[in-house]
N, C-alpha and C positions, 0 to 999 in steps of 0.2 A: 438542484442539487445547493447548499450551503453550507456553512457548520453550526454548529445550537452555540450561542456565546454561554451559556452558562454551564454547558459539560468542560471537565476538569484539563480533562485529556490534550493533551496536543493537537496540534491540525490535523498532523499528518497519518496519527489516526485518525481521526473522526473522516478525512480524506478514504483510507483504505478500507473503513469500515464499509462507509457509504458505497464503495465502488465494488468491494465486496460482497454487496446485499444482491448491489447491480447485476453482478456476475451472477449470484444466487439463482437470482429471480428470471432470469433468460433476457434481460435489457442487450446485457452483448451476449450471446453464443460464444462457444468452443471454438476457438480455428478464427476467430472475431479482432481484430484491429481497433486498439485503443486510440483513442485521438489521443494528438501531439499532446505533450506535459503542458505545453503555451494554453493550450483550448480549456484544458483542465483545470487548470489555475485560476485562468479569467472566469468561470463558471466558480467555483469556490469562493471566488478573491481571495485569493494566497498567491506565494509566489512560486517561482519553478521548481525551486529547490525543497520546497514542503512536499511538490506531487514527487518530484525525485525519486522523496521516504517514504513517500505515498507505497508509489511503484514497487520499493523496492520491501515492501512491507509485505504487499501480496507476492512476489515474486517471492519472497521466502517461504510465504503459506501455500505456497506452488500454484496459486488460481492465473499465472502469470506466468508468459515467458519475454523475453525480451531481448529486440536481435538489433546490434547497432546498425544504425543507421536506417534501420527500418520497420524499430519503435514497437509498440508493445502489443501481445497478444494476448487470449483466453487458452490457455490451453485447453489442447483438445481433451486430456488424462488427468483431472487432477491429481494428482500426488495424495492417497488415502494415509491422513494418521497410523501411523505403524508398520506401512510398507515399506522401511527402508532403517536396517537397524540405526537407533542412534536421532534419526533424520527431525524426529518429532521432539526428542528431548533439547538438542541443538538450535529449532526453531524456536523456542522456547525461552532459552537462553541468550538469543540477541534479541529477541524484543523486549525482552526482560533490562538489557545492559539497555538499548536504543533508549528505554522510557528515563533509566539514569542519568542516560547523556542528557537526553531532554529538558530533567529536571535541574542538570547543574546549569548549562547553556540557557536560560530563562532565570537565574543566580547571580548569571554575570555580569557587572556595566556593561553598558551599549560603545 
């Protein structure tokens, strides 16, 4: 797995999408533990912080669940869109806000 250098989306979104596709295709099965952050970061050539953001996005989408000290696991029963009152709208708002924050961060001097 690798990032597309021509893709204008932030790396965490590209990683999240790639992992989401891997989950959807069955590469990672329900209940299966995902690789550790460091391993995924090395696979994609990004920082652990980028992977943490990608995992947070996957969790907000209802695809994975994280357990402190144990890792991240593919949900056995993904949350269905609209299944919980207002959750889909909240996820969209958080995703939009994350994109806006990432855009601001890219403009800040290092």
